[in-house]
Chimera marker file (.cmm) of the C-alpha trace (Angstrom):
<marker_set name="trace">
<marker id="1" x="-0.036" y="-0.024" z="0.238" r="1" g="1" b="0" radius="0.5"/>
<marker id="2" x="2.751" y="2.637" z="0.755" r="1" g="1" b="0" radius="0.5"/>
<marker id="3" x="3.998" y="2.548" z="-3.107" r="1" g="1" b="0" radius="0.5"/>
<marker id="4" x="0.191" y="3.597" z="-4.280" r="1" g="1" b="0" radius="0.5"/>
<marker id="5" x="-0.103" y="6.006" z="-1.449" r="1" g="1" b="0" radius="0.5"/>
<marker id="6" x="3.281" y="7.430" z="-2.777" r="1" g="1" b="0" radius="0.5"/>
<marker id="7" x="2.276" y="6.986" z="-6.468" r="1" g="1" b="0" radius="0.5"/>
<marker id="8" x="-1.166" y="9.251" z="-5.482" r="1" g="1" b="0" radius="0.5"/>
<marker id="9" x="1.077" y="11.603" z="-3.397" r="1" g="1" b="0" radius="0.5"/>
<marker id="10" x="3.059" y="12.153" z="-5.910" r="1" g="1" b="0" radius="0.5"/>
<marker id="11" x="0.456" y="12.896" z="-8.922" r="1" g="1" b="0" radius="0.5"/>
<marker id="12" x="-1.063" y="15.351" z="-6.309" r="1" g="1" b="0" radius="0.5"/>
<marker id="13" x="2.034" y="17.183" z="-5.557" r="1" g="1" b="0" radius="0.5"/>
<marker id="14" x="2.911" y="17.770" z="-9.010" r="1" g="1" b="0" radius="0.5"/>
<marker id="15" x="-0.420" y="18.949" z="-9.910" r="1" g="1" b="0" radius="0.5"/>
<marker id="16" x="-0.383" y="21.368" z="-7.526" r="1" g="1" b="0" radius="0.5"/>
<marker id="17" x="3.010" y="22.330" z="-8.248" r="1" g="1" b="0" radius="0.5"/>
<marker id="18" x="1.739" y="22.873" z="-11.758" r="1" g="1" b="0" radius="0.5"/>
<marker id="19" x="-1.204" y="25.094" z="-11.069" r="1" g="1" b="0" radius="0.5"/>
<marker id="20" x="0.877" y="27.200" z="-8.778" r="1" g="1" b="0" radius="0.5"/>
<marker id="21" x="3.670" y="27.727" z="-11.141" r="1" g="1" b="0" radius="0.5"/>
<marker id="22" x="1.115" y="28.506" z="-13.821" r="1" g="1" b="0" radius="0.5"/>
<marker id="23" x="-0.848" y="30.961" z="-11.846" r="1" g="1" b="0" radius="0.5"/>
<marker id="24" x="1.951" y="32.908" z="-10.507" r="1" g="1" b="0" radius="0.5"/>
<marker id="25" x="3.276" y="33.793" z="-13.943" r="1" g="1" b="0" radius="0.5"/>
<marker id="26" x="1.831" y="36.938" z="-15.273" r="1" g="1" b="0" radius="0.5"/>
<marker id="27" x="-0.132" y="36.321" z="-18.405" r="1" g="1" b="0" radius="0.5"/>
<marker id="28" x="-3.675" y="37.275" z="-19.443" r="1" g="1" b="0" radius="0.5"/>
<marker id="29" x="-6.432" y="35.064" z="-18.204" r="1" g="1" b="0" radius="0.5"/>
<marker id="30" x="-6.907" y="33.496" z="-21.294" r="1" g="1" b="0" radius="0.5"/>
<marker id="31" x="-3.277" y="32.136" z="-21.524" r="1" g="1" b="0" radius="0.5"/>
<marker id="32" x="-3.371" y="31.196" z="-18.013" r="1" g="1" b="0" radius="0.5"/>
<marker id="33" x="-6.408" y="28.595" z="-18.964" r="1" g="1" b="0" radius="0.5"/>
<marker id="34" x="-4.661" y="27.553" z="-21.846" r="1" g="1" b="0" radius="0.5"/>
<marker id="35" x="-1.358" y="26.530" z="-20.316" r="1" g="1" b="0" radius="0.5"/>
<marker id="36" x="-3.689" y="24.885" z="-17.358" r="1" g="1" b="0" radius="0.5"/>
<marker id="37" x="-5.459" y="22.957" z="-20.001" r="1" g="1" b="0" radius="0.5"/>
<marker id="38" x="-2.259" y="21.753" z="-22.039" r="1" g="1" b="0" radius="0.5"/>
<marker id="39" x="-0.602" y="20.662" z="-18.332" r="1" g="1" b="0" radius="0.5"/>
<marker id="40" x="-4.001" y="18.825" z="-17.443" r="1" g="1" b="0" radius="0.5"/>
<marker id="41" x="-3.395" y="17.217" z="-20.818" r="1" g="1" b="0" radius="0.5"/>
<marker id="42" x="0.026" y="16.423" z="-20.360" r="1" g="1" b="0" radius="0.5"/>
<marker id="43" x="-0.542" y="15.571" z="-17.042" r="1" g="1" b="0" radius="0.5"/>
<marker id="44" x="-3.113" y="12.865" z="-17.725" r="1" g="1" b="0" radius="0.5"/>
<marker id="45" x="-0.928" y="11.484" z="-20.544" r="1" g="1" b="0" radius="0.5"/>
<marker id="46" x="2.059" y="10.734" z="-18.119" r="1" g="1" b="0" radius="0.5"/>
<marker id="47" x="-0.403" y="8.866" z="-15.507" r="1" g="1" b="0" radius="0.5"/>
<marker id="48" x="-2.297" y="7.142" z="-18.384" r="1" g="1" b="0" radius="0.5"/>
<marker id="49" x="1.604" y="6.157" z="-19.469" r="1" g="1" b="0" radius="0.5"/>
<marker id="50" x="2.603" y="5.428" z="-15.927" r="1" g="1" b="0" radius="0.5"/>
<marker id="51" x="-0.609" y="3.192" z="-15.236" r="1" g="1" b="0" radius="0.5"/>
<marker id="52" x="0.289" y="1.096" z="-18.118" r="1" g="1" b="0" radius="0.5"/>
<marker id="53" x="3.509" y="0.240" z="-16.798" r="1" g="1" b="0" radius="0.5"/>
<marker id="54" x="2.410" y="-0.446" z="-13.836" r="1" g="1" b="0" radius="0.5"/>
<marker id="55" x="-0.556" y="-3.171" z="-14.963" r="1" g="1" b="0" radius="0.5"/>
<marker id="56" x="1.772" y="-4.705" z="-17.365" r="1" g="1" b="0" radius="0.5"/>
<marker id="57" x="4.662" y="-4.882" z="-14.613" r="1" g="1" b="0" radius="0.5"/>
<marker id="58" x="1.864" y="-6.140" z="-12.028" r="1" g="1" b="0" radius="0.5"/>
<marker id="59" x="0.627" y="-8.405" z="-14.930" r="1" g="1" b="0" radius="0.5"/>
<marker id="60" x="4.172" y="-9.829" z="-15.341" r="1" g="1" b="0" radius="0.5"/>
<marker id="61" x="4.804" y="-10.282" z="-11.629" r="1" g="1" b="0" radius="0.5"/>
<marker id="62" x="1.508" y="-12.088" z="-11.197" r="1" g="1" b="0" radius="0.5"/>
<marker id="63" x="2.526" y="-14.546" z="-14.195" r="1" g="1" b="0" radius="0.5"/>
<marker id="64" x="6.057" y="-15.299" z="-13.010" r="1" g="1" b="0" radius="0.5"/>
<marker id="65" x="4.461" y="-16.007" z="-9.372" r="1" g="1" b="0" radius="0.5"/>
<marker id="66" x="1.766" y="-18.359" z="-10.872" r="1" g="1" b="0" radius="0.5"/>
<marker id="67" x="4.772" y="-20.105" z="-12.933" r="1" g="1" b="0" radius="0.5"/>
<marker id="68" x="6.929" y="-20.471" z="-9.581" r="1" g="1" b="0" radius="0.5"/>
<marker id="69" x="3.466" y="-22.013" z="-7.387" r="1" g="1" b="0" radius="0.5"/>
<marker id="70" x="2.587" y="-24.317" z="-10.215" r="1" g="1" b="0" radius="0.5"/>
<marker id="71" x="6.430" y="-25.533" z="-10.294" r="1" g="1" b="0" radius="0.5"/>
<marker id="72" x="6.509" y="-26.288" z="-6.330" r="1" g="1" b="0" radius="0.5"/>
<marker id="73" x="3.249" y="-27.550" z="-6.399" r="1" g="1" b="0" radius="0.5"/>
<marker id="74" x="4.371" y="-30.234" z="-8.925" r="1" g="1" b="0" radius="0.5"/>
<marker id="75" x="7.443" y="-31.063" z="-6.962" r="1" g="1" b="0" radius="0.5"/>
<marker id="76" x="5.617" y="-31.386" z="-3.711" r="1" g="1" b="0" radius="0.5"/>
<marker id="77" x="3.388" y="-33.679" z="-5.376" r="1" g="1" b="0" radius="0.5"/>
<marker id="78" x="6.549" y="-35.845" z="-7.219" r="1" g="1" b="0" radius="0.5"/>
<marker id="79" x="8.008" y="-35.812" z="-3.802" r="1" g="1" b="0" radius="0.5"/>
<marker id="80" x="5.139" y="-37.041" z="-2.133" r="1" g="1" b="0" radius="0.5"/>
<marker id="81" x="4.026" y="-39.964" z="-5.058" r="1" g="1" b="0" radius="0.5"/>
<marker id="82" x="7.993" y="-41.064" z="-4.503" r="1" g="1" b="0" radius="0.5"/>
<marker id="83" x="7.853" y="-41.242" z="-0.826" r="1" g="1" b="0" radius="0.5"/>
<marker id="84" x="4.805" y="-43.721" z="-0.853" r="1" g="1" b="0" radius="0.5"/>
<link id1="1" id2="2" r="1" g="1" b="0" radius="0.2"/>
<link id1="2" id2="3" r="1" g="1" b="0" radius="0.2"/>
<link id1="3" id2="4" r="1" g="1" b="0" radius="0.2"/>
<link id1="4" id2="5" r="1" g="1" b="0" radius="0.2"/>
<link id1="5" id2="6" r="1" g="1" b="0" radius="0.2"/>
<link id1="6" id2="7" r="1" g="1" b="0" radius="0.2"/>
<link id1="7" id2="8" r="1" g="1" b="0" radius="0.2"/>
<link id1="8" id2="9" r="1" g="1" b="0" radius="0.2"/>
<link id1="9" id2="10" r="1" g="1" b="0" radius="0.2"/>
<link id1="10" id2="11" r="1" g="1" b="0" radius="0.2"/>
<link id1="11" id2="12" r="1" g="1" b="0" radius="0.2"/>
<link id1="12" id2="13" r="1" g="1" b="0" radius="0.2"/>
<link id1="13" id2="14" r="1" g="1" b="0" radius="0.2"/>
<link id1="14" id2="15" r="1" g="1" b="0" radius="0.2"/>
<link id1="15" id2="16" r="1" g="1" b="0" radius="0.2"/>
<link id1="16" id2="17" r="1" g="1" b="0" radius="0.2"/>
<link id1="17" id2="18" r="1" g="1" b="0" radius="0.2"/>
<link id1="18" id2="19" r="1" g="1" b="0" radius="0.2"/>
<link id1="19" id2="20" r="1" g="1" b="0" radius="0.2"/>
<link id1="20" id2="21" r="1" g="1" b="0" radius="0.2"/>
<link id1="21" id2="22" r="1" g="1" b="0" radius="0.2"/>
<link id1="22" id2="23" r="1" g="1" b="0" radius="0.2"/>
<link id1="23" id2="24" r="1" g="1" b="0" radius="0.2"/>
<link id1="24" id2="25" r="1" g="1" b="0" radius="0.2"/>
<link id1="25" id2="26" r="1" g="1" b="0" radius="0.2"/>
<link id1="26" id2="27" r="1" g="1" b="0" radius="0.2"/>
<link id1="27" id2="28" r="1" g="1" b="0" radius="0.2"/>
<link id1="28" id2="29" r="1" g="1" b="0" radius="0.2"/>
<link id1="29" id2="30" r="1" g="1" b="0" radius="0.2"/>
<link id1="30" id2="31" r="1" g="1" b="0" radius="0.2"/>
<link id1="31" id2="32" r="1" g="1" b="0" radius="0.2"/>
<link id1="32" id2="33" r="1" g="1" b="0" radius="0.2"/>
<link id1="33" id2="34" r="1" g="1" b="0" radius="0.2"/>
<link id1="34" id2="35" r="1" g="1" b="0" radius="0.2"/>
<link id1="35" id2="36" r="1" g="1" b="0" radius="0.2"/>
<link id1="36" id2="37" r="1" g="1" b="0" radius="0.2"/>
<link id1="37" id2="38" r="1" g="1" b="0" radius="0.2"/>
<link id1="38" id2="39" r="1" g="1" b="0" radius="0.2"/>
<link id1="39" id2="40" r="1" g="1" b="0" radius="0.2"/>
<link id1="40" id2="41" r="1" g="1" b="0" radius="0.2"/>
<link id1="41" id2="42" r="1" g="1" b="0" radius="0.2"/>
<link id1="42" id2="43" r="1" g="1" b="0" radius="0.2"/>
<link id1="43" id2="44" r="1" g="1" b="0" radius="0.2"/>
<link id1="44" id2="45" r="1" g="1" b="0" radius="0.2"/>
<link id1="45" id2="46" r="1" g="1" b="0" radius="0.2"/>
<link id1="46" id2="47" r="1" g="1" b="0" radius="0.2"/>
<link id1="47" id2="48" r="1" g="1" b="0" radius="0.2"/>
<link id1="48" id2="49" r="1" g="1" b="0" radius="0.2"/>
<link id1="49" id2="50" r="1" g="1" b="0" radius="0.2"/>
<link id1="50" id2="51" r="1" g="1" b="0" radius="0.2"/>
<link id1="51" id2="52" r="1" g="1" b="0" radius="0.2"/>
<link id1="52" id2="53" r="1" g="1" b="0" radius="0.2"/>
<link id1="53" id2="54" r="1" g="1" b="0" radius="0.2"/>
<link id1="54" id2="55" r="1" g="1" b="0" radius="0.2"/>
<link id1="55" id2="56" r="1" g="1" b="0" radius="0.2"/>
<link id1="56" id2="57" r="1" g="1" b="0" radius="0.2"/>
<link id1="57" id2="58" r="1" g="1" b="0" radius="0.2"/>
<link id1="58" id2="59" r="1" g="1" b="0" radius="0.2"/>
<link id1="59" id2="60" r="1" g="1" b="0" radius="0.2"/>
<link id1="60" id2="61" r="1" g="1" b="0" radius="0.2"/>
<link id1="61" id2="62" r="1" g="1" b="0" radius="0.2"/>
<link id1="62" id2="63" r="1" g="1" b="0" radius="0.2"/>
<link id1="63" id2="64" r="1" g="1" b="0" radius="0.2"/>
<link id1="64" id2="65" r="1" g="1" b="0" radius="0.2"/>
<link id1="65" id2="66" r="1" g="1" b="0" radius="0.2"/>
<link id1="66" id2="67" r="1" g="1" b="0" radius="0.2"/>
<link id1="67" id2="68" r="1" g="1" b="0" radius="0.2"/>
<link id1="68" id2="69" r="1" g="1" b="0" radius="0.2"/>
<link id1="69" id2="70" r="1" g="1" b="0" radius="0.2"/>
<link id1="70" id2="71" r="1" g="1" b="0" radius="0.2"/>
<link id1="71" id2="72" r="1" g="1" b="0" radius="0.2"/>
<link id1="72" id2="73" r="1" g="1" b="0" radius="0.2"/>
<link id1="73" id2="74" r="1" g="1" b="0" radius="0.2"/>
<link id1="74" id2="75" r="1" g="1" b="0" radius="0.2"/>
<link id1="75" id2="76" r="1" g="1" b="0" radius="0.2"/>
<link id1="76" id2="77" r="1" g="1" b="0" radius="0.2"/>
<link id1="77" id2="78" r="1" g="1" b="0" radius="0.2"/>
<link id1="78" id2="79" r="1" g="1" b="0" radius="0.2"/>
<link id1="79" id2="80" r="1" g="1" b="0" radius="0.2"/>
<link id1="80" id2="81" r="1" g="1" b="0" radius="0.2"/>
<link id1="81" id2="82" r="1" g="1" b="0" radius="0.2"/>
<link id1="82" id2="83" r="1" g="1" b="0" radius="0.2"/>
<link id1="83" id2="84" r="1" g="1" b="0" radius="0.2"/>
</marker_set>
């Protein structure tokens, strides 16, 4: 759970930093809104990319763990039948 909370905290911190940075630059309201919109689009894409990476890695990890468990079960079955 710690990594998930860290990721959420990092995203919230990044959003707050971007908003603070954009709002403190002296620009017209129209330019500021356009900048905020672009930063939101970029952030959404970045989060989407990171989410895909995490899901892919967790799927790989789950597959690897399943293979290990299957091998362990087969080894246990083989050891059990050899002792009989």
